[in-house]
VOPAGU-2260 file (C-alpha; in pm, 1 decimal, decimal comma):
REM VOPAGU-2260
SITE   aa  ch    i         X         Y         Z
SITE  MET   A    0   -9452,0   -1578,7    6390,0
SITE  GLN   A    1   -9735,4   -1343,1    6303,4
SITE  THR   A    2  -10029,2   -1252,5    6522,7
SITE  THR   A    3  -10338,7   -1201,9    6310,1
SITE  ILE   A    4  -10653,7   -1029,1    6428,9
SITE  ARG   A    5  -10962,3   -1074,0    6214,7
SITE  GLY   A    6  -11326,0    -972,4    6224,0
SITE  ASP   A    7  -11458,4    -836,3    6549,7
SITE  CYS   A    8  -11207,6    -987,2    6793,7
SITE  ARG   A    9  -11198,4    -809,8    7131,1
SITE  PHE   A   10  -10899,0    -723,0    7347,5
SITE  GLN   A   11  -10831,9    -649,8    7711,4
SITE  PRO   A   12  -10644,3    -320,5    7774,7
SITE  LEU   A   13  -10277,3    -371,1    7845,8
SITE  ALA   A   14  -10035,2     -96,3    7943,3
SITE  LEU   A   15   -9706,5    -118,2    7757,5
SITE  THR   A   16   -9379,6      69,3    7783,0
SITE  HIS   A   17   -9261,6     170,8    7442,5
SITE  PRO   A   18   -8902,0     229,2    7342,5
SITE  SER   A   19   -8815,3     535,4    7145,9
SITE  PRO   A   20   -8720,0     467,5    6780,0
SITE  LEU   A   21   -8463,2     640,1    6568,8
SITE  MET   A   22   -8572,3     969,9    6418,8
SITE  HIS   A   23   -8643,9     952,6    6044,3
SITE  THR   A   24   -8521,3    1252,6    5846,1
SITE  THR   A   25   -8574,0    1172,6    5476,7
SITE  LEU   A   26   -8650,1    1490,5    5284,4
SITE  LEU   A   27   -8962,7    1522,7    5072,8
SITE  SER   A   28   -8915,3    1557,9    4696,3
SITE  ARG   A   29   -8971,3    1906,3    4563,6
SITE  LEU   A   30   -9341,3    1980,2    4505,4
SITE  ALA   A   31   -9516,6    2237,0    4291,0
SITE  THR   A   32   -9450,7    2588,5    4419,3
SITE  SER   A   33   -9819,2    2666,8    4439,7
SITE  LEU   A   34   -9865,1    2389,8    4694,4
SITE  ILE   A   35   -9584,2    2484,9    4932,5
SITE  PHE   A   36   -9659,5    2669,0    5254,0
SITE  PHE   A   37   -9417,4    2799,6    5515,5
SITE  VAL   A   38   -9530,6    2840,0    5874,5
SITE  ALA   A   39   -9305,9    3020,4    6123,3
SITE  ALA   A   40   -9282,7    2881,8    6473,1
SITE  ALA   A   41   -9431,0    3100,1    6745,3
SITE  SER   A   42   -9290,5    2873,1    7016,9
SITE  ALA   A   43   -9129,6    2530,8    7010,4
SITE  TRP   A   44   -8882,6    2292,7    7163,0
SITE  ALA   A   45   -8661,1    2051,1    6981,8
SITE  SER   A   46   -8638,7    1774,8    7240,6
SITE  PRO   A   47   -8717,2    1421,6    7124,1
SITE  PRO   A   48   -9091,0    1355,4    7084,3
SITE  THR   A   49   -9272,7    1086,1    7279,3
SITE  MET   A   50   -9415,1     763,4    7139,9
SITE  LEU   A   51   -9793,1     716,1    7126,1
SITE  TYR   A   52   -9783,7     393,1    6923,6
SITE  ASP   A   53   -9478,6     182,2    6838,7
SITE  GLY   A   54   -9627,0     -61,0    6586,5
SITE  SER   A   55   -9534,8    -371,8    6786,7
SITE  ALA   A   56   -9893,8    -463,8    6879,3
SITE  ALA   A   57  -10250,4    -372,3    6793,8
SITE  PRO   A   58  -10326,1      -7,0    6884,7
SITE  GLU   A   59  -10592,1    -102,5    7139,0
SITE  LEU   A   60  -10318,3    -279,4    7336,3
SITE  GLN   A   61  -10134,5      52,6    7357,7
SITE  ASN   A   62  -10415,2     267,2    7499,5
SITE  TRP   A   63  -10576,5     357,7    7167,0
SITE  GLN   A   64  -10954,5     340,5    7144,2
SITE  VAL   A   65  -11125,9     151,2    6864,3
SITE  MET   A   66  -11363,5     414,7    6728,5
SITE  ASN   A   67  -11529,3     204,0    6461,4
SITE  ARG   A   68  -11472,7    -144,6    6327,0
SITE  SER   A   69  -11666,5    -364,9    6089,7
SITE  THR   A   70  -11573,8    -664,4    5879,8
SITE  PRO   A   71  -11393,4    -742,4    5666,6
SITE  PHE   A   72  -11067,6    -620,7    5823,3
SITE  THR   A   73  -10738,6    -767,8    5944,2
SITE  VAL   A   74  -10467,8    -648,2    6183,3
SITE  ILE   A   75  -10140,6    -839,6    6143,1
SITE  VAL   A   76   -9853,0    -776,9    6384,6
SITE  GLY   A   77   -9522,3    -823,8    6203,9
SITE  SER   A   78   -9235,2   -1050,9    6303,6
SITE  GLY   A   79   -8881,6   -1113,6    6182,6
SITE  ALA   A   80   -8785,1    -841,6    5937,4
SITE  GLU   A   81   -9131,6    -686,2    5984,9
SITE  ALA   A   82   -9109,1    -676,6    6366,2
SITE  GLY   A   83   -9212,0    -345,5    6517,5
SITE  THR   A   84   -9477,4    -276,7    6253,5
SITE  THR   A   85   -9842,6    -368,6    6216,5
SITE  ARG   A   86  -10036,6    -416,4    5892,5
SITE  PHE   A   87  -10397,2    -297,6    5863,4
SITE  THR   A   88  -10627,9    -403,5    5580,6
SITE  THR   A   89  -10992,0    -349,1    5489,4
SITE  SER   A   90  -11170,2    -471,2    5180,1
SITE  THR   A   91  -11506,5    -465,2    5006,1
SITE  SER   A   92  -11749,7    -730,3    5125,7
SITE  SER   A   93  -11852,9   -1010,9    4894,1
SITE  GLY   A   94  -12177,3    -831,8    4809,4
SITE  GLY   A   95  -11985,2    -526,1    4693,0
SITE  SER   A   96  -12211,3    -281,2    4876,3
SITE  THR   A   97  -11988,2    -190,9    5171,8
SITE  SER   A   98  -11626,1    -203,8    5284,7
SITE  GLY   A   99  -11461,8    -290,7    5611,4
SITE  VAL   A  100  -11386,1     -15,0    5861,7
SITE  ASN   A  101  -11103,2       4,7    6117,7
SITE  LEU   A  102  -11051,0     337,4    6296,9
SITE  TYR   A  103  -10844,1     428,0    6607,5
SITE  ARG   A  104  -10834,9     733,2    6836,8
SITE  TYR   A  105  -10591,4     864,9    7098,3
SITE  THR   A  106  -10643,0    1168,0    7327,0
SITE  GLU   A  107  -10362,7    1394,1    7452,8
SITE  SER   A  108  -10382,0    1703,1    7678,4
SITE  ALA   A  109  -10225,0    1969,2    7460,5
SITE  THR   A  110  -10332,9    2276,2    7267,2
SITE  ASN   A  111  -10023,1    2327,2    7047,6
SITE  PHE   A  112   -9827,2    2026,2    6926,8
SITE  ILE   A  113   -9676,6    1813,4    6650,3
SITE  VAL   A  114   -9809,0    1462,8    6585,3
SITE  SER   A  115   -9694,9    1223,6    6313,2
SITE  ILE   A  116   -9762,8     877,6    6175,1
SITE  ARG   A  117   -9501,5     678,8    5982,7
SITE  LEU   A  118   -9652,8     424,1    5747,2
SITE  LYS   A  119   -9615,0     241,7    5417,7
SITE  VAL   A  120   -9905,3     206,4    5174,9
SITE  ASN   A  121   -9936,6    -133,9    5009,2
SITE  SER   A  122  -10252,3     -29,0    4827,3
SITE  VAL   A  123  -10535,4     219,4    4881,0
SITE  SER   A  124  -10843,3     323,4    4686,2
SITE  PRO   A  125  -10887,8     690,6    4588,3
SITE  HIS   A  126  -11095,0     875,8    4848,2
SITE  ASN   A  127  -11450,2    1000,9    4814,7
SITE  PRO   A  128  -11527,4    1353,2    4942,2
SITE  LEU   A  129  -11522,6    1345,0    5327,3
SITE  ASP   A  130  -11439,5     970,8    5322,1
SITE  ALA   A  131  -11111,2     784,0    5283,2
SITE  GLY   A  132  -10972,1     433,1    5293,7
SITE  LEU   A  133  -10667,3     575,8    5476,7
SITE  MET   A  134  -10682,6     895,2    5683,1
SITE  PHE   A  135  -10500,7    1081,1    5964,1
SITE  ASN   A  136  -10694,1    1338,6    6165,8
SITE  VAL   A  137  -10624,8    1604,3    6430,7
SITE  SER   A  138  -10921,5    1768,4    6604,4
SITE  ASN   A  139  -11062,4    1900,3    6932,4
SITE  THR   A  140  -11318,8    1617,2    6935,2
SITE  PHE   A  141  -11388,4    1309,8    6723,0
SITE  PRO   A  142  -11712,8    1130,8    6817,3
SITE  ALA   A  143  -11783,6     772,4    6719,4
SITE  PRO   A  144  -11827,4     618,5    6475,9
SITE  PHE   A  145  -11699,1     837,1    6186,9
SITE  GLY   A  146  -11646,6    1183,3    6338,6
SITE  THR   A  147  -11840,2    1495,8    6247,3
SITE  GLY   A  148  -11859,0    1658,9    5907,1
SITE  THR   A  149  -11603,7    1913,4    6031,2
SITE  ASN   A  150  -11366,0    1634,8    6136,1
SITE  ARG   A  151  -11395,8    1469,5    5798,5
SITE  SER   A  152  -11340,5    1793,9    5608,7
SITE  GLU   A  153  -11019,3    1861,4    5806,9
SITE  MET   A  154  -10878,4    1507,1    5797,4
SITE  LEU   A  155  -10574,4    1421,8    5587,8
SITE  TYR   A  156  -10655,1    1161,5    5323,4
SITE  ILE   A  157  -10376,3     951,2    5173,1
SITE  ASP   A  158  -10445,6     837,3    4817,6
SITE  PRO   A  159  -10222,5     628,3    4587,9
SITE  ALA   A  160  -10041,5     933,1    4449,1
SITE  SER   A  161  -10151,8    1234,0    4654,9
SITE  VAL   A  162  -10241,0    1373,2    4996,1
SITE  GLY   A  163  -10503,0    1632,3    5078,1
SITE  TRP   A  164  -10769,4    1757,2    5316,6
SITE  GLY   A  165  -11098,6    1569,6    5324,0
SITE  ASP   A  166  -11297,0    1865,0    5184,6
SITE  ASP   A  167  -11071,6    1865,8    4875,0
SITE  SER   A  168  -10966,8    2226,8    4945,9
SITE  GLN   A  169  -10596,6    2141,2    4901,9
SITE  SER   A  170  -10391,2    1847,6    4777,9
SITE  ALA   A  171  -10032,3    1769,6    4686,2
SITE  PRO   A  172   -9882,5    1498,4    4464,1
SITE  LEU   A  173   -9693,2    1223,1    4644,3
SITE  ASN   A  174   -9637,7     858,6    4557,8
SITE  HIS   A  175   -9692,4     653,9    4874,7
SITE  ILE   A  176   -9700,2     300,5    4739,9
SITE  GLY   A  177   -9436,8      58,5    4869,9
SITE  ALA   A  178   -9227,5     299,1    5081,2
SITE  PHE   A  179   -9245,7     435,9    5434,6
SITE  HIS   A  180   -9319,0     806,0    5480,0
SITE  GLU   A  181   -9372,8    1008,6    5795,7
SITE  TYR   A  182   -9677,0    1237,7    5782,0
SITE  ALA   A  183   -9648,9    1506,7    6051,9
SITE  ILE   A  184   -9918,4    1760,9    6134,8
SITE  ARG   A  185   -9831,6    2067,6    6336,4
SITE  TYR   A  186  -10122,9    2231,1    6515,8
SITE  GLN   A  187  -10048,0    2586,3    6624,3
SITE  SER   A  188  -10314,0    2840,2    6728,8
SITE  GLY   A  189  -10589,3    2695,1    6511,2
SITE  GLN   A  190  -10369,0    2621,5    6208,3
SITE  LEU   A  191  -10295,0    2273,8    6065,5
SITE  THR   A  192   -9976,3    2233,9    5862,6
SITE  LEU   A  193   -9868,2    1907,5    5698,7
SITE  TYR   A  194   -9502,9    1800,8    5664,1
SITE  VAL   A  195   -9378,3    1481,6    5502,2
SITE  ASP   A  196   -9048,0    1321,9    5606,8
SITE  ALA   A  197   -8938,0    1635,1    5793,5
SITE  ASP   A  198   -8730,3    1637,1    6111,6
SITE  TYR   A  199   -8923,6    1720,0    6428,7
SITE  ALA   A  200   -8668,2    1978,7    6537,5
SITE  ALA   A  201   -8698,2    2156,3    6201,7
SITE  ILE   A  202   -9079,2    2150,4    6225,4
SITE  ALA   A  203   -9065,1    2287,7    6579,2
SITE  ASP   A  204   -8825,9    2573,2    6506,5
SITE  GLY   A  205   -8995,6    2671,8    6180,1
SITE  THR   A  206   -8717,0    2577,5    5936,8
SITE  ALA   A  207   -8908,4    2286,1    5779,2
SITE  THR   A  208   -9138,9    2353,2    5485,0
SITE  GLY   A  209   -9502,1    2245,4    5507,4
SITE  ILE   A  210   -9684,8    2120,6    5197,7
SITE  LEU   A  211  -10046,1    2182,2    5306,2
SITE  SER   A  212  -10197,3    2434,4    5545,2
SITE  LYS   A  213  -10550,8    2474,7    5678,0
SITE  THR   A  214  -10734,3    2679,3    5943,3
SITE  VAL   A  215  -10959,2    2463,5    6161,2
SITE  ALA   A  216  -11323,4    2546,1    6227,5
SITE  ASN   A  217  -11314,1    2451,2    6597,8
SITE  PRO   A  218  -10981,3    2539,0    6766,0
SITE  ILE   A  219  -10841,7    2302,0    7027,7
SITE  THR   A  220  -10882,2    2448,0    7377,3
SITE  THR   A  221  -10802,9    2167,1    7624,0
SITE  SER   A  222  -10714,6    1836,3    7457,9
SITE  ALA   A  223  -10649,5    1696,3    7111,5
SITE  HIS   A  224  -10775,4    1379,3    6944,5
SITE  PHE   A  225  -10559,7    1188,3    6694,6
SITE  VAL   A  226  -10732,2     938,8    6464,1
SITE  PHE   A  227  -10602,1     708,8    6188,4
SITE  GLY   A  228  -10728,5     420,0    5977,6
SITE  ASP   A  229  -11001,4     338,9    5726,6
SITE  GLN   A  230  -11301,9     553,7    5821,6
SITE  THR   A  231  -11544,9     480,6    5538,8
SITE  ASN   A  232  -11763,8     185,7    5453,0
SITE  ASP   A  233  -11810,3     313,3    5098,0
SITE  ALA   A  234  -11787,9      28,9    4848,9
SITE  ASN   A  235  -11444,4     -15,7    4692,9
SITE  VAL   A  236  -11279,7     247,7    4916,0
SITE  ASP   A  237  -11029,3      26,4    5095,6
SITE  GLY   A  238  -10685,0      46,9    5252,0
SITE  ASP   A  239  -10387,7    -183,4    5302,4
SITE  PHE   A  240  -10105,8     -14,5    5493,9
SITE  VAL   A  241   -9829,6     -84,8    5747,6
SITE  VAL   A  242   -9773,3     146,5    6048,0
SITE  ASP   A  243   -9430,8     189,2    6206,8
SITE  TYR   A  244   -9519,8     441,0    6479,3
SITE  VAL   A  245   -9715,8     747,0    6591,4
SITE  LYS   A  246   -9518,6    1020,9    6771,2
SITE  PHE   A  247   -9615,8    1335,5    6958,3
SITE  GLN   A  248   -9447,2    1653,5    7079,5
SITE  ASN   A  249   -9617,9    1905,5    7308,3
SITE  LEU   A  250   -9536,9    2262,9    7204,1
SITE  ASP   A  251   -9715,2    2410,8    7507,9
SITE  LEU   A  252   -9437,5    2302,1    7744,0
SITE  PRO   A  253   -9111,8    2495,0    7792,3
SITE  ASP   A  254   -8773,3    2374,8    7669,5
SITE  PRO   A  255   -8528,9    2211,7    7909,9
SITE  PRO   A  256   -8318,1    2470,3    8098,0
SITE  ALA   A  257   -7988,6    2546,5    7925,0
SITE  SER   A  258   -7623,6    2511,7    8030,4
SITE  ILE   A  259   -7688,3    2283,1    8327,3
SITE  SER   A  260   -7382,9    2191,0    8535,4
SITE  ALA   A  261   -7315,5    2047,9    8880,2
SITE  THR   A  262   -7023,8    2048,7    9123,6
SITE  GLY   A  263   -6974,3    1795,3    9400,0
SITE  GLY   A  264   -6910,2    1907,1    9758,1
SITE  ASN   A  265   -6887,8    1731,3   10091,3
SITE  SER   A  266   -7218,7    1534,7   10103,1
SITE  SER   A  267   -7369,5    1793,9    9870,7
SITE  VAL   A  268   -7390,2    1908,8    9509,5
SITE  SER   A  269   -7435,0    2255,8    9364,0
SITE  VAL   A  270   -7644,5    2287,5    9047,8
SITE  SER   A  271   -7653,2    2578,8    8803,9
SITE  PHE   A  272   -7845,1    2646,9    8481,0
SITE  THR   A  273   -7977,7    2925,3    8259,5
SITE  PRO   A  274   -8336,3    2975,1    8131,9
SITE  PRO   A  275   -8453,4    2785,6    7821,3
SITE  ALA   A  276   -8461,2    2966,5    7489,6
SITE  ASN   A  277   -8826,6    2875,8    7432,0
SITE  LYS   A  278   -9072,0    2904,2    7717,3
SITE  GLY   A  279   -9370,2    2726,0    7557,3
SITE  SER   A  280   -9714,9    2877,9    7526,8
SITE  SER   A  281   -9708,0    3060,6    7863,8
SITE  THR   A  282   -9467,0    3228,5    8105,8
SITE  ILE   A  283   -9238,5    3011,3    8318,7
SITE  SER   A  284   -9364,7    3014,4    8679,4
SITE  SER   A  285   -9099,7    2803,5    8856,1
SITE  TYR   A  286   -8816,9    2552,5    8821,4
SITE  LEU   A  287   -8791,0    2202,2    8965,3
SITE  VAL   A  288   -8436,9    2094,5    9061,4
SITE  THR   A  289   -8396,4    1740,0    9194,4
SITE  ALA   A  290   -8133,9    1473,6    9258,2
SITE  THR   A  291   -8188,5    1100,0    9213,5
SITE  GLY   A  292   -7953,1     825,9    9318,7
SITE  PRO   A  293   -7895,9     471,7    9191,2
SITE  GLY   A  294   -8219,6     300,6    9093,2
SITE  ASN   A  295   -8375,4     640,9    9025,9
SITE  VAL   A  296   -8442,4     686,7    9397,7
SITE  PRO   A  297   -8522,8    1050,9    9490,8
SITE  ALA   A  298   -8239,0    1197,8    9697,2
SITE  GLY   A  299   -8325,5    1565,1    9742,0
SITE  SER   A  300   -8421,9    1892,8    9583,7
SITE  CYS   A  301   -8347,7    2262,5    9609,3
SITE  THR   A  302   -8495,3    2598,5    9513,1
SITE  PRO   A  303   -8276,6    2796,2    9271,3
SITE  SER   A  304   -8168,6    3153,8    9327,2
SITE  PRO   A  305   -8281,7    3363,1    9156,2
SITE  ALA   A  306   -8609,0    3170,2    9144,7
SITE  LEU   A  307   -8693,7    3302,8    8794,9
SITE  PRO   A  308   -8372,1    3388,6    8609,4
SITE  THR   A  309   -8406,3    3608,7    8303,3
SITE  GLY   A  310   -8210,4    3631,5    7979,9
SITE  SER   A  311   -7879,6    3448,7    8020,1
SITE  GLN   A  312   -7880,1    3485,7    8399,2
SITE  THR   A  313   -7751,8    3180,9    8590,0
SITE  ALA   A  314   -7959,3    3026,2    8868,6
SITE  THR   A  315   -7790,8    2808,5    9133,8
SITE  CYS   A  316   -7885,5    2598,6    9435,0
SITE  THR   A  317   -7734,0    2328,9    9657,5
SITE  ILE   A  318   -7874,1    1988,1    9751,9
SITE  THR   A  319   -7738,4    1852,3   10080,8
SITE  GLY   A  320   -7757,2    1526,1   10273,5
SITE  LEU   A  321   -7605,1    1316,4    9994,3
SITE  THR   A  322   -7354,3    1030,3   10019,1
SITE  ASN   A  323   -6996,4    1096,3    9914,9
SITE  GLY   A  324   -6874,2     880,9    9627,8
SITE  VAL   A  325   -7223,4     798,7    9496,7
SITE  THR   A  326   -7319,2     915,4    9146,4
SITE  TYR   A  327   -7635,2    1126,8    9137,6
SITE  THR   A  328   -7840,3    1249,2    8841,2
SITE  LEU   A  329   -7932,7    1615,9    8868,4
SITE  SER   A  330   -8241,9    1732,2    8680,5
SITE  ALA   A  331   -8379,3    2080,5    8617,3
SITE  ARG   A  332   -8724,5    2141,8    8463,4
SITE  ALA   A  333   -8902,0    2462,8    8373,0
SITE  VAL   A  334   -9270,9    2483,5    8468,6
SITE  ASN   A  335   -9542,1    2691,9    8302,1
SITE  ALA   A  336   -9922,8    2683,9    8302,5
SITE  SER   A  337   -9920,9    2367,4    8087,5
SITE  GLY   A  338   -9695,6    2175,3    8325,9
SITE  ALA   A  339   -9331,5    2077,1    8367,9
SITE  GLY   A  340   -9126,6    2060,3    8051,1
SITE  PRO   A  341   -8858,8    1801,3    7971,2
SITE  ALA   A  342   -8557,1    1787,6    8201,8
SITE  ALA   A  343   -8203,4    1901,2    8147,9
SITE  THR   A  344   -7978,2    1652,7    8328,8
SITE  THR   A  345   -7619,7    1600,4    8437,9
SITE  THR   A  346   -7441,0    1361,7    8675,9
SITE  VAL   A  347   -7196,2    1427,0    8960,3
SITE  GLN   A  348   -7048,9    1267,0    9273,4
SITE  PRO   A  349   -7033,9    1452,8    9605,6
SITE  LEU   A  350   -6685,1    1413,3    9755,3
SITE  ALA   A  351   -6527,4    1504,7   10089,6
SITE  GLN   A  352   -6296,9    1798,1   10023,7
SITE  PRO   A  353   -5927,3    1746,3   10115,0
SITE  LEU   A  354   -5772,6    1966,6   10384,2
SITE  THR   A  355   -5591,2    2268,8   10246,2
SITE  PRO   A  356   -5228,8    2277,2   10376,9
SITE  THR   A  357   -5132,0    2584,7   10580,6
SITE  ALA   A  358   -4875,1    2798,9   10406,1
SITE  ILE   A  359   -4537,4    2836,0   10584,2
SITE  PRO   A  360   -4460,3    3205,8   10644,1
SITE  THR   A  361   -4140,3    3354,3   10504,0
SITE  LEU   A  362   -3918,6    3616,5   10669,6
SITE  GLU   A  363   -3724,6    3910,0   10535,4
SITE  PRO   A  364   -3339,9    3869,3   10558,3
SITE  THR   A  365   -3310,3    4112,0   10848,2
SITE  SER   A  366   -3588,7    3943,9   11040,5
SITE  LEU   A  367   -3438,8    3605,2   10964,3
SITE  ALA   A  368   -3099,4    3721,4   11095,5
SITE  ALA   A  369   -3257,2    3854,3   11413,4
SITE  LEU   A  370   -3446,2    3529,6   11461,7
SITE  THR   A  371   -3126,1    3333,9   11404,2
SITE  GLY   A  372   -2953,3    3541,4   11671,4
SITE  LEU   A  373   -3231,9    3481,4   11917,4
SITE  LEU   A  374   -3229,6    3108,3   11850,1
SITE  THR   A  375   -2846,4    3096,5   11885,4
SITE  ALA   A  376   -2858,5    3282,9   12216,7
SITE  ALA   A  377   -3140,0    3063,1   12340,6
SITE  ALA   A  378   -2944,4    2751,2   12244,3
SITE  ALA   A  379   -2632,8    2880,8   12421,0
SITE  GLY   A  380   -2832,7    2959,3   12731,7
SITE  LEU   A  381   -2989,3    2616,0   12727,8
SITE  HIS   A  382   -2643,8    2459,3   12691,7
SITE  ARG   A  383   -2505,2    2654,3   12992,6
SITE  ARG   A  384   -2806,9    2557,7   13202,6
SITE  ARG   A  385   -2765,1    2189,6   13119,4
SITE  ARG   A  386   -2393,7    2209,2   13214,6
SITE  ARG   A  387   -2481,3    2378,2   13542,7
SITE  ASP   A  388   -2754,8    2124,9   13620,6
SITE  SER   A  389   -2513,9    1843,1   13534,6
SITE  SER   A  390   -2248,9    1987,6   13767,3
SITE  LYS   A  391   -2494,4    2009,7   14056,5
SITE  THR   A  392   -2597,2    1651,2   14001,6
SITE  GLY   A  393   -2232,6    1536,8   14009,4
SITE  ASN   A  394   -2159,8    1719,9   14339,0
């Protein structure tokens, strides 16, 4: 069954919990050398990204804001084999003077990050300068209804056989029709770099190859805005595309701590870890070490020593007051000025420690002989005493 949204239908906000999908790692076909850019990573982490939109419902039902919308447009949520995707269409009105518009925005607190959209193009009209029937934008602000001229010059347009920036400063050939591709933009210190079908970990650590690169006019200082959809009402500039998901990875946060391990004691657990390889965009200020029990119920915490390990130094701490035989999840997070990074985790059961048996002492031969003599004499004396006591009793 398909849910179809047409015209100017309105929705009530609904908070959803979105499952994480499988990572897509198809490699982009080789492009012209003149269009290839390589950007080294200043800081990154390769943990799984988070989901901003999972394609299973209209974006406004997943905390996206409708920036601009005018008829004719449709939003069709897929079912059956198309479940987990949503199809967006706009088309030229019957008079031929304007097209439909359907544009969405999401805001995230981050200043260095990777964001991507995975979609399939059914059909799309070639863009006009600063306008596009299908676009993906990263900026420090994006006001309604169409964004500023700067936003539109820095947006990524997706045409039938190419991608490029809205100001036509750069483009690259790519056939989008009829197949899913993941378009990822890395924003790092005022620089936009586009990757297509690249693995997030490779983008983060600088081993992936970008195909377009651009310096932004207004660097992001506090939060980023992500926008996608048809943002022009120009006649005959229309889009028909299917979105699988939008993902995000914050490069400001530190990596999870490394080499985490835990040992169970009597009603306690000892946790150890080493610092993460990548500390994010600022110095690590502390570590959070916690234990949670069944049902994710908090069970305790501890402060590691040393509090700020360096290099490959190991930090340890002990959480007490736990229940023997219960499985606990131990988590360690590094914290910097941007917040707490993702957790490194392990599980362990505190157990009552068995008593250690006391070792039986051994004697040298001479000492053993002397002891034997003493015991023999003592036994003989005891025997004589018993005979004497027995004789007295008889008399």
